[in-house]
C-alpha positions as CSV (number, residue, x, y, z in Angstrom):
1,M,0.0,0.0,0.0
2,A,1.4,3.3,-1.0
3,Y,1.7,6.0,1.6
4,I,1.5,9.7,0.6
5,V,4.2,11.7,2.4
6,P,3.2,15.4,2.8
7,S,5.7,17.8,1.2
8,L,4.1,21.2,1.2
9,R,5.0,23.4,4.3
10,E,1.3,24.0,4.9
11,T,0.5,20.3,4.9
12,L,3.3,19.5,7.3
13,E,2.1,22.3,9.6
14,D,-1.4,20.9,9.4
15,R,-0.1,17.4,10.3
16,E,1.7,18.8,13.3
17,L,-1.3,20.9,14.4
18,Y,-3.8,18.0,14.3
19,T,-1.6,15.1,15.4
20,R,0.9,16.5,17.9
21,S,-0.1,20.0,19.0
22,S,-1.4,20.6,22.6
23,L,-1.2,16.9,23.5
24,S,-0.7,15.7,27.1
25,D,0.7,12.3,28.2
26,V,-1.9,10.2,29.9
27,T,-1.1,6.8,31.4
28,C,-3.9,4.3,31.9
29,R,-4.3,3.7,35.6
30,Q,-5.2,0.0,34.9
31,C,-2.6,-1.3,32.5
32,Q,0.0,1.6,32.3
33,A,-0.4,2.1,28.5
34,Q,0.7,5.6,27.7
35,V,-1.1,7.7,25.1
36,M,-1.2,11.4,24.0
37,V,-4.5,13.2,24.6
38,R,-6.1,16.5,23.7
39,K,-9.5,17.5,25.1
40,N,-10.9,20.1,22.6
41,S,-14.2,20.1,24.6
42,E,-16.1,18.1,27.2
43,H,-17.4,15.9,24.3
44,H,-14.4,15.8,22.0
45,T,-11.3,13.9,23.0
46,S,-8.4,13.2,20.6
47,I,-6.2,10.2,21.5
48,Q,-2.9,9.3,19.7
49,W,-2.0,5.7,20.3
50,T,1.4,4.3,19.8
51,R,2.0,0.7,18.8
52,E,3.4,0.0,22.3
53,A,0.3,1.5,24.0
54,V,-2.0,-0.7,21.8
55,E,0.1,-3.8,22.7
56,T,0.0,-2.9,26.4
57,C,-3.7,-2.3,26.6
58,A,-5.4,-5.3,28.2
59,V,-8.8,-4.4,26.8
60,F,-7.5,-4.2,23.3
61,S,-5.6,-7.4,23.7
62,D,-8.8,-9.2,24.7
63,L,-10.7,-7.6,21.8
64,D,-7.9,-8.7,19.4
65,Q,-8.5,-12.3,20.4
66,R,-12.1,-12.2,19.1
67,E,-12.8,-14.1,15.9
68,D,-13.8,-10.9,14.1
69,G,-11.0,-8.9,15.6
70,R,-11.1,-5.6,17.5
71,P,-13.5,-3.0,16.1
72,V,-11.5,-0.1,14.7
73,H,-13.2,2.6,16.7
74,S,-13.5,0.7,20.0
75,A,-12.7,2.5,23.2
76,C,-11.0,1.2,26.3
77,P,-13.2,2.0,29.3
78,Q,-10.2,2.0,31.6
79,L,-8.3,4.5,29.5
80,V,-11.5,6.7,29.2
81,A,-11.7,6.7,33.0
82,S,-7.9,7.5,33.3
83,I,-8.4,10.5,30.9
84,E,-11.4,11.7,32.9
85,Y,-9.3,11.4,36.1
86,A,-6.4,13.4,34.4
87,V,-8.9,16.1,33.4
88,S,-10.3,16.3,36.9
89,E,-6.8,16.6,38.4
90,G,-5.8,19.3,35.9
91,M,-3.3,17.2,34.1
92,V,-5.2,17.6,30.8
93,T,-6.8,21.0,30.0
94,V,-10.2,21.0,28.3
95,G,-10.3,23.5,25.4
96,A,-6.5,23.6,24.9
97,G,-7.0,22.2,21.4
98,V,-6.0,23.4,18.0
99,D,-6.9,26.7,16.5
100,P,-6.6,26.1,12.8
101,A,-7.9,29.5,11.7
102,G,-5.5,31.3,14.0
103,L,-8.5,33.0,15.7
104,D,-6.9,32.9,19.2
105,R,-3.7,34.4,17.8
106,D,-5.6,37.1,16.0
107,R,-7.6,37.9,19.2
108,R,-4.3,38.2,21.2
109,A,-2.9,40.6,18.6
110,D,-5.9,42.9,18.9
111,D,-5.4,43.2,22.7
């Protein structure tokens, strides 16, 4: 399978913005899998999994053993609880997400 590698500066900046910007490390309190998390709002959570985290997650391991495999968009309830704990303890800030249009930057410039 061919993989398209971004080459335009704007495309590289978008990739950085949407996959790495404003992410916080969160460790699952159950299995110790470490992921990167951004809470854009109370209802929108972005999670970046590494191969190591997927292999460490006990829930994903169990789901992978199913005959039909693990559903692509399945969530780990222990990780969700760990993220909620991190938010409640101030380790992850809600609303510290991306600002693709630069609106926050423009507002600060006007001050």
